[in-house]
BALOBA-1460 file (C-alpha; in Angstrom, 3 decimals):
// residues 265
<rec num="1" residu="m" x="179.203" y="116.483" z="88.323"/>
<rec num="2" residu="y" x="182.478" y="116.432" z="90.290"/>
<rec num="3" residu="h" x="182.018" y="112.724" z="90.915"/>
<rec num="4" residu="l" x="181.855" y="111.986" z="87.191"/>
<rec num="5" residu="l" x="184.783" y="114.241" z="86.268"/>
<rec num="6" residu="s" x="187.023" y="112.661" z="88.890"/>
<rec num="7" residu="l" x="185.859" y="109.247" z="87.679"/>
<rec num="8" residu="w" x="186.946" y="110.034" z="84.120"/>
<rec num="9" residu="d" x="190.209" y="111.671" z="85.193"/>
<rec num="10" residu="a" x="191.109" y="108.462" z="87.019"/>
<rec num="11" residu="a" x="190.070" y="106.181" z="84.170"/>
<rec num="12" residu="e" x="191.615" y="108.161" z="81.321"/>
<rec num="13" residu="p" x="193.784" y="111.177" z="82.282"/>
<rec num="14" residu="n" x="193.678" y="112.666" z="78.759"/>
<rec num="15" residu="w" x="189.920" y="112.477" z="78.235"/>
<rec num="16" residu="r" x="189.540" y="116.281" z="78.539"/>
<rec num="17" residu="e" x="191.453" y="116.756" z="75.272"/>
<rec num="18" residu="s" x="188.526" y="115.203" z="73.403"/>
<rec num="19" residu="p" x="185.621" y="114.619" z="75.804"/>
<rec num="20" residu="p" x="182.656" y="112.415" z="74.891"/>
<rec num="21" residu="l" x="179.403" y="114.162" z="74.092"/>
<rec num="22" residu="t" x="177.063" y="114.081" z="77.079"/>
<rec num="23" residu="a" x="173.442" y="114.912" z="77.853"/>
<rec num="24" residu="r" x="171.649" y="114.649" z="81.178"/>
<rec num="25" residu="l" x="168.481" y="112.574" z="80.882"/>
<rec num="26" residu="p" x="165.262" y="113.291" z="82.845"/>
<rec num="27" residu="k" x="164.846" y="111.715" z="86.276"/>
<rec num="28" residu="h" x="163.277" y="108.280" z="86.265"/>
<rec num="29" residu="p" x="162.262" y="105.735" z="88.930"/>
<rec num="30" residu="c" x="165.377" y="103.739" z="89.790"/>
<rec num="31" residu="n" x="165.556" y="100.319" z="88.141"/>
<rec num="32" residu="f" x="167.521" y="98.837" z="91.022"/>
<rec num="33" residu="l" x="166.486" y="100.377" z="94.364"/>
<rec num="34" residu="p" x="162.864" y="100.912" z="95.445"/>
<rec num="35" residu="d" x="161.490" y="104.363" z="96.253"/>
<rec num="36" residu="r" x="164.407" y="106.141" z="94.593"/>
<rec num="37" residu="e" x="164.894" y="108.142" z="91.440"/>
<rec num="38" residu="w" x="167.930" y="108.055" z="89.221"/>
<rec num="39" residu="t" x="169.480" y="110.466" z="86.772"/>
<rec num="40" residu="l" x="171.560" y="109.175" z="83.885"/>
<rec num="41" residu="l" x="174.167" y="111.017" z="81.861"/>
<rec num="42" residu="a" x="174.038" y="109.843" z="78.245"/>
<rec num="43" residu="m" x="177.450" y="109.461" z="76.596"/>
<rec num="44" residu="h" x="178.424" y="109.390" z="72.938"/>
<rec num="45" residu="d" x="181.801" y="108.770" z="71.339"/>
<rec num="46" residu="e" x="182.959" y="107.211" z="68.084"/>
<rec num="47" residu="s" x="184.893" y="104.577" z="70.054"/>
<rec num="48" residu="v" x="182.929" y="102.008" z="72.027"/>
<rec num="49" residu="d" x="186.201" y="101.045" z="73.721"/>
<rec num="50" residu="r" x="186.424" y="104.549" z="75.134"/>
<rec num="51" residu="l" x="182.848" y="104.477" z="76.385"/>
<rec num="52" residu="m" x="183.544" y="101.176" z="78.129"/>
<rec num="53" residu="h" x="186.821" y="102.382" z="79.636"/>
<rec num="54" residu="l" x="185.184" y="105.553" z="80.967"/>
<rec num="55" residu="g" x="182.664" y="103.384" z="82.794"/>
<rec num="56" residu="g" x="179.652" y="103.607" z="80.509"/>
<rec num="57" residu="g" x="176.862" y="101.107" z="80.996"/>
<rec num="58" residu="r" x="174.421" y="100.488" z="78.154"/>
<rec num="59" residu="f" x="170.722" y="101.119" z="78.680"/>
<rec num="60" residu="g" x="168.838" y="100.243" z="75.527"/>
<rec num="61" residu="p" x="170.668" y="101.899" z="72.613"/>
<rec num="62" residu="i" x="172.799" y="104.388" z="74.604"/>
<rec num="63" residu="y" x="175.757" y="104.313" z="76.982"/>
<rec num="64" residu="c" x="175.178" y="106.130" z="80.267"/>
<rec num="65" residu="l" x="176.704" y="106.896" z="83.639"/>
<rec num="66" residu="p" x="174.656" y="107.366" z="86.817"/>
<rec num="67" residu="a" x="174.546" y="111.051" z="87.779"/>
<rec num="68" residu="c" x="172.319" y="110.782" z="90.838"/>
<rec num="69" residu="r" x="172.899" y="113.684" z="93.220"/>
<rec num="70" residu="h" x="172.370" y="111.847" z="96.510"/>
<rec num="71" residu="c" x="173.326" y="108.268" z="95.628"/>
<rec num="72" residu="r" x="176.617" y="106.622" z="94.657"/>
<rec num="73" residu="a" x="175.483" y="102.998" z="94.784"/>
<rec num="74" residu="c" x="176.169" y="102.086" z="91.128"/>
<rec num="75" residu="h" x="179.759" y="101.410" z="90.097"/>
<rec num="76" residu="p" x="181.041" y="100.560" z="86.595"/>
<rec num="77" residu="s" x="182.491" y="97.050" z="86.640"/>
<rec num="78" residu="r" x="184.542" y="94.710" z="84.495"/>
<rec num="79" residu="i" x="186.356" y="91.381" z="84.701"/>
<rec num="80" residu="d" x="190.162" y="91.311" z="84.599"/>
<rec num="81" residu="l" x="190.736" y="88.110" z="82.644"/>
<rec num="82" residu="s" x="194.254" y="87.667" z="84.013"/>
<rec num="83" residu="r" x="192.724" y="87.154" z="87.476"/>
<rec num="84" residu="f" x="189.541" y="85.335" z="86.514"/>
<rec num="85" residu="k" x="189.361" y="81.702" z="87.613"/>
<rec num="86" residu="l" x="186.619" y="79.172" z="87.071"/>
<rec num="87" residu="s" x="184.842" y="78.049" z="90.211"/>
<rec num="88" residu="r" x="183.922" y="74.403" z="90.569"/>
<rec num="89" residu="s" x="180.273" y="75.097" z="89.754"/>
<rec num="90" residu="m" x="181.246" y="77.161" z="86.694"/>
<rec num="91" residu="r" x="183.390" y="74.309" z="85.462"/>
<rec num="92" residu="r" x="180.421" y="71.949" z="85.799"/>
<rec num="93" residu="t" x="178.199" y="74.418" z="83.940"/>
<rec num="94" residu="r" x="180.690" y="74.709" z="81.098"/>
<rec num="95" residu="n" x="180.997" y="70.937" z="80.780"/>
<rec num="96" residu="r" x="177.224" y="70.458" z="80.923"/>
<rec num="97" residu="n" x="176.715" y="72.663" z="77.858"/>
<rec num="98" residu="q" x="179.372" y="71.265" z="75.540"/>
<rec num="99" residu="d" x="176.624" y="70.051" z="73.209"/>
<rec num="100" residu="l" x="175.444" y="73.584" z="72.369"/>
<rec num="101" residu="v" x="176.339" y="75.214" z="69.043"/>
<rec num="102" residu="q" x="177.278" y="78.896" z="69.200"/>
<rec num="103" residu="k" x="176.739" y="81.372" z="66.327"/>
<rec num="104" residu="l" x="177.838" y="85.026" z="66.074"/>
<rec num="105" residu="d" x="175.901" y="87.457" z="63.856"/>
<rec num="106" residu="r" x="174.551" y="90.993" z="63.634"/>
<rec num="107" residu="v" x="171.392" y="91.844" z="65.550"/>
<rec num="108" residu="h" x="168.368" y="90.729" z="63.562"/>
<rec num="109" residu="l" x="164.962" y="89.611" z="64.731"/>
<rec num="110" residu="t" x="163.479" y="86.221" z="63.890"/>
<rec num="111" residu="r" x="160.262" y="84.618" z="65.052"/>
<rec num="112" residu="e" x="162.216" y="82.162" z="67.210"/>
<rec num="113" residu="k" x="164.087" y="84.958" z="68.942"/>
<rec num="114" residu="f" x="160.990" y="87.017" z="69.638"/>
<rec num="115" residu="v" x="159.093" y="84.061" z="71.113"/>
<rec num="116" residu="l" x="162.014" y="83.290" z="73.433"/>
<rec num="117" residu="f" x="162.527" y="86.967" z="74.315"/>
<rec num="118" residu="e" x="158.809" y="87.493" z="74.966"/>
<rec num="119" residu="k" x="158.628" y="84.537" z="77.357"/>
<rec num="120" residu="f" x="161.775" y="85.662" z="79.181"/>
<rec num="121" residu="i" x="160.810" y="89.293" z="79.831"/>
<rec num="122" residu="n" x="157.270" y="88.299" z="80.778"/>
<rec num="123" residu="a" x="158.512" y="85.764" z="83.327"/>
<rec num="124" residu="r" x="161.262" y="87.987" z="84.726"/>
<rec num="125" residu="f" x="159.664" y="91.444" z="84.635"/>
<rec num="126" residu="g" x="155.984" y="90.976" z="83.821"/>
<rec num="127" residu="t" x="156.523" y="92.807" z="80.522"/>
<rec num="128" residu="r" x="153.759" y="92.125" z="78.007"/>
<rec num="129" residu="t" x="154.003" y="92.450" z="74.232"/>
<rec num="130" residu="d" x="150.360" y="91.884" z="73.283"/>
<rec num="131" residu="h" x="150.100" y="95.446" z="71.986"/>
<rec num="132" residu="l" x="152.754" y="94.796" z="69.321"/>
<rec num="133" residu="t" x="150.537" y="93.754" z="66.430"/>
<rec num="134" residu="t" x="152.816" y="94.245" z="63.412"/>
<rec num="135" residu="a" x="156.225" y="92.889" z="62.464"/>
<rec num="136" residu="q" x="157.641" y="96.436" z="62.404"/>
<rec num="137" residu="e" x="156.387" y="97.160" z="65.933"/>
<rec num="138" residu="r" x="157.978" y="93.966" z="67.213"/>
<rec num="139" residu="r" x="161.231" y="94.788" z="65.432"/>
<rec num="140" residu="n" x="161.321" y="98.313" z="66.871"/>
<rec num="141" residu="f" x="160.624" y="96.985" z="70.361"/>
<rec num="142" residu="y" x="163.355" y="94.365" z="70.062"/>
<rec num="143" residu="d" x="165.907" y="96.825" z="68.690"/>
<rec num="144" residu="s" x="165.161" y="99.285" z="71.509"/>
<rec num="145" residu="w" x="166.447" y="96.670" z="73.961"/>
<rec num="146" residu="h" x="169.405" y="95.332" z="72.015"/>
<rec num="147" residu="q" x="170.654" y="97.583" z="69.215"/>
<rec num="148" residu="t" x="172.958" y="100.626" z="69.274"/>
<rec num="149" residu="q" x="173.595" y="103.375" z="66.747"/>
<rec num="150" residu="m" x="177.189" y="102.166" z="66.415"/>
<rec num="151" residu="d" x="178.230" y="99.307" z="64.154"/>
<rec num="152" residu="c" x="179.605" y="97.221" z="66.991"/>
<rec num="153" residu="t" x="176.655" y="95.249" z="68.343"/>
<rec num="154" residu="r" x="176.458" y="91.518" z="67.741"/>
<rec num="155" residu="e" x="174.193" y="88.675" z="68.811"/>
<rec num="156" residu="v" x="175.429" y="85.300" z="69.948"/>
<rec num="157" residu="t" x="172.884" y="82.508" z="69.668"/>
<rec num="158" residu="y" x="173.118" y="79.125" z="71.397"/>
<rec num="159" residu="w" x="171.458" y="76.084" z="69.855"/>
<rec num="160" residu="e" x="170.607" y="72.551" z="70.947"/>
<rec num="161" residu="d" x="170.250" y="70.953" z="67.519"/>
<rec num="162" residu="d" x="167.555" y="73.173" z="65.905"/>
<rec num="163" residu="r" x="166.204" y="74.541" z="69.212"/>
<rec num="164" residu="l" x="167.209" y="78.081" z="70.213"/>
<rec num="165" residu="l" x="168.124" y="78.142" z="73.912"/>
<rec num="166" residu="a" x="169.816" y="81.497" z="74.522"/>
<rec num="167" residu="v" x="170.723" y="84.818" z="72.917"/>
<rec num="168" residu="t" x="173.247" y="87.348" z="74.180"/>
<rec num="169" residu="t" x="173.844" y="90.884" z="72.934"/>
<rec num="170" residu="i" x="177.422" y="92.159" z="73.057"/>
<rec num="171" residu="d" x="179.254" y="95.256" z="71.853"/>
<rec num="172" residu="v" x="182.570" y="94.328" z="70.264"/>
<rec num="173" residu="g" x="185.328" y="96.931" z="70.281"/>
<rec num="174" residu="e" x="188.983" y="96.745" z="69.324"/>
<rec num="175" residu="e" x="190.168" y="96.151" z="72.888"/>
<rec num="176" residu="g" x="187.288" y="94.491" z="74.706"/>
<rec num="177" residu="i" x="183.677" y="93.337" z="74.822"/>
<rec num="178" residu="y" x="180.716" y="94.850" z="76.629"/>
<rec num="179" residu="s" x="178.233" y="92.237" z="77.860"/>
<rec num="180" residu="h" x="174.874" y="93.952" z="77.349"/>
<rec num="181" residu="y" x="171.992" y="91.505" z="77.654"/>
<rec num="182" residu="c" x="171.108" y="87.845" z="77.805"/>
<rec num="183" residu="y" x="167.773" y="86.082" z="77.486"/>
<rec num="184" residu="y" x="167.275" y="82.349" z="77.483"/>
<rec num="185" residu="d" x="164.975" y="79.368" z="77.849"/>
<rec num="186" residu="l" x="163.840" y="79.251" z="81.482"/>
<rec num="187" residu="t" x="162.592" y="75.662" z="81.195"/>
<rec num="188" residu="v" x="166.124" y="74.225" z="81.408"/>
<rec num="189" residu="p" x="167.464" y="75.686" z="84.697"/>
<rec num="190" residu="r" x="170.002" y="72.896" z="85.132"/>
<rec num="191" residu="r" x="171.987" y="74.284" z="82.192"/>
<rec num="192" residu="r" x="172.459" y="77.640" z="84.009"/>
<rec num="193" residu="l" x="172.476" y="79.393" z="80.657"/>
<rec num="194" residu="g" x="173.131" y="82.848" z="82.114"/>
<rec num="195" residu="v" x="176.374" y="81.626" z="83.652"/>
<rec num="196" residu="y" x="177.346" y="79.605" z="80.592"/>
<rec num="197" residu="t" x="176.914" y="82.496" z="78.147"/>
<rec num="198" residu="f" x="178.968" y="84.710" z="80.470"/>
<rec num="199" residu="l" x="181.784" y="82.144" z="80.401"/>
<rec num="200" residu="q" x="181.619" y="82.067" z="76.610"/>
<rec num="201" residu="e" x="181.990" y="85.857" z="76.471"/>
<rec num="202" residu="i" x="185.117" y="85.577" z="78.590"/>
<rec num="203" residu="e" x="186.418" y="82.964" z="76.168"/>
<rec num="204" residu="m" x="185.720" y="85.296" z="73.212"/>
<rec num="205" residu="c" x="187.864" y="87.979" z="74.853"/>
<rec num="206" residu="r" x="190.680" y="85.533" z="75.500"/>
<rec num="207" residu="e" x="190.629" y="84.248" z="71.926"/>
<rec num="208" residu="r" x="191.162" y="87.820" z="70.723"/>
<rec num="209" residu="g" x="193.911" y="88.543" z="73.233"/>
<rec num="210" residu="w" x="191.838" y="91.118" z="75.126"/>
<rec num="211" residu="s" x="192.251" y="91.719" z="78.832"/>
<rec num="212" residu="h" x="188.778" y="92.745" z="80.028"/>
<rec num="213" residu="l" x="185.090" y="91.922" z="79.744"/>
<rec num="214" residu="y" x="182.905" y="94.890" z="80.705"/>
<rec num="215" residu="i" x="179.738" y="93.894" z="82.574"/>
<rec num="216" residu="g" x="177.824" y="97.090" z="83.369"/>
<rec num="217" residu="f" x="177.114" y="98.365" z="86.865"/>
<rec num="218" residu="l" x="177.667" y="96.687" z="90.213"/>
<rec num="219" residu="n" x="175.304" y="97.820" z="92.968"/>
<rec num="220" residu="m" x="175.914" y="96.186" z="96.329"/>
<rec num="221" residu="q" x="172.603" y="97.490" z="97.683"/>
<rec num="222" residu="a" x="170.592" y="95.740" z="94.962"/>
<rec num="223" residu="k" x="170.619" y="91.942" z="94.880"/>
<rec num="224" residu="k" x="169.743" y="91.900" z="91.182"/>
<rec num="225" residu="l" x="173.189" y="93.453" z="90.517"/>
<rec num="226" residu="r" x="175.116" y="92.263" z="93.557"/>
<rec num="227" residu="y" x="175.416" y="88.752" z="92.092"/>
<rec num="228" residu="k" x="178.352" y="90.033" z="90.021"/>
<rec num="229" residu="e" x="180.568" y="89.946" z="93.112"/>
<rec num="230" residu="q" x="180.773" y="86.154" z="92.728"/>
<rec num="231" residu="f" x="183.083" y="86.528" z="89.708"/>
<rec num="232" residu="s" x="186.803" y="86.454" z="90.398"/>
<rec num="233" residu="g" x="188.854" y="89.176" z="88.743"/>
<rec num="234" residu="l" x="186.100" y="91.748" z="89.345"/>
<rec num="235" residu="e" x="187.186" y="95.391" z="89.089"/>
<rec num="236" residu="v" x="185.229" y="98.592" z="89.744"/>
<rec num="237" residu="l" x="185.842" y="102.169" z="88.616"/>
<rec num="238" residu="v" x="186.112" y="104.600" z="91.541"/>
<rec num="239" residu="p" x="186.913" y="108.346" z="91.622"/>
<rec num="240" residu="e" x="190.559" y="109.347" z="92.121"/>
<rec num="241" residu="h" x="191.741" y="105.740" z="91.811"/>
<rec num="242" residu="g" x="190.477" y="104.443" z="88.455"/>
<rec num="243" residu="w" x="189.863" y="100.741" z="87.862"/>
<rec num="244" residu="v" x="190.747" y="98.821" z="91.024"/>
<rec num="245" residu="p" x="190.221" y="95.233" z="92.246"/>
<rec num="246" residu="f" x="186.823" y="94.887" z="93.885"/>
<rec num="247" residu="e" x="188.252" y="93.204" z="96.957"/>
<rec num="248" residu="s" x="190.383" y="96.282" z="97.721"/>
<rec num="249" residu="t" x="187.317" y="98.536" z="98.066"/>
<rec num="250" residu="k" x="184.908" y="99.138" z="100.926"/>
<rec num="251" residu="l" x="182.093" y="97.853" z="98.714"/>
<rec num="252" residu="v" x="182.872" y="94.288" z="99.791"/>
<rec num="253" residu="d" x="181.075" y="94.722" z="103.116"/>
<rec num="254" residu="a" x="178.107" y="96.717" z="101.818"/>
<rec num="255" residu="p" x="174.771" y="95.243" z="102.993"/>
<rec num="256" residu="p" x="171.939" y="94.699" z="100.505"/>
<rec num="257" residu="l" x="168.895" y="96.944" z="101.012"/>
<rec num="258" residu="d" x="166.308" y="95.516" z="98.653"/>
<rec num="259" residu="s" x="164.477" y="92.213" z="98.637"/>
<rec num="260" residu="a" x="164.824" y="91.422" z="94.933"/>
<rec num="261" residu="e" x="165.606" y="87.864" z="93.953"/>
<rec num="262" residu="t" x="169.296" y="87.203" z="93.500"/>
<rec num="263" residu="s" x="170.043" y="86.265" z="89.898"/>
<rec num="264" residu="d" x="170.828" y="82.592" z="89.435"/>
<rec num="265" residu="d" x="173.126" y="83.575" z="86.568"/>
């Protein structure tokens, strides 16, 4: 627990005056590294901004921090927009998708969304939804991935005329945005929709005058999370030091241990 307390002291020195509610969750096979277990500490606070600033990453409906006793591979991460710069390939991706129409709304399930979501999670994770036979079961399943108990979650949909191409789930605070999840049409890889929706989230923050986009955990030993190091302006939350530029940490030289496919997003 010392690791987490020192993490919070560095991120927000006054957090002890009104600490977030916490609960240790049961051990579970690690989502990121093979042959390991992880332990998550569930966090609750009225302010989603506070949960983000204290390093919370959202898993389903709840914000958590890793509390694994023998592993410190996961690090809360965010993008400092003042230091973020478009790469040449990102600029091409942005220009290639200028025809898409973007809509912001509350989380709500439609048939189009579920069909797209079902195809995405089946292709990426082998997750089947055949057992969901009623509309309520499908809605509950969808909400368990995307919704929170706080009134801050929104969906952003991306359309090519009347064709739904991508959906992202974000938590919108008063000081920043948490990028929770993205699913999209895998039949149009040239659009690089994962990258494009990420760039649009950065633009949303800038339009509101906010300084950071929170992007969950960075794990340099897991390729499925290591891809985040490609983004300029990356910061990580470390004990005793708080939020620091990624390039100033020893994480930069960490070798990957797993053989998972690197995200193309």
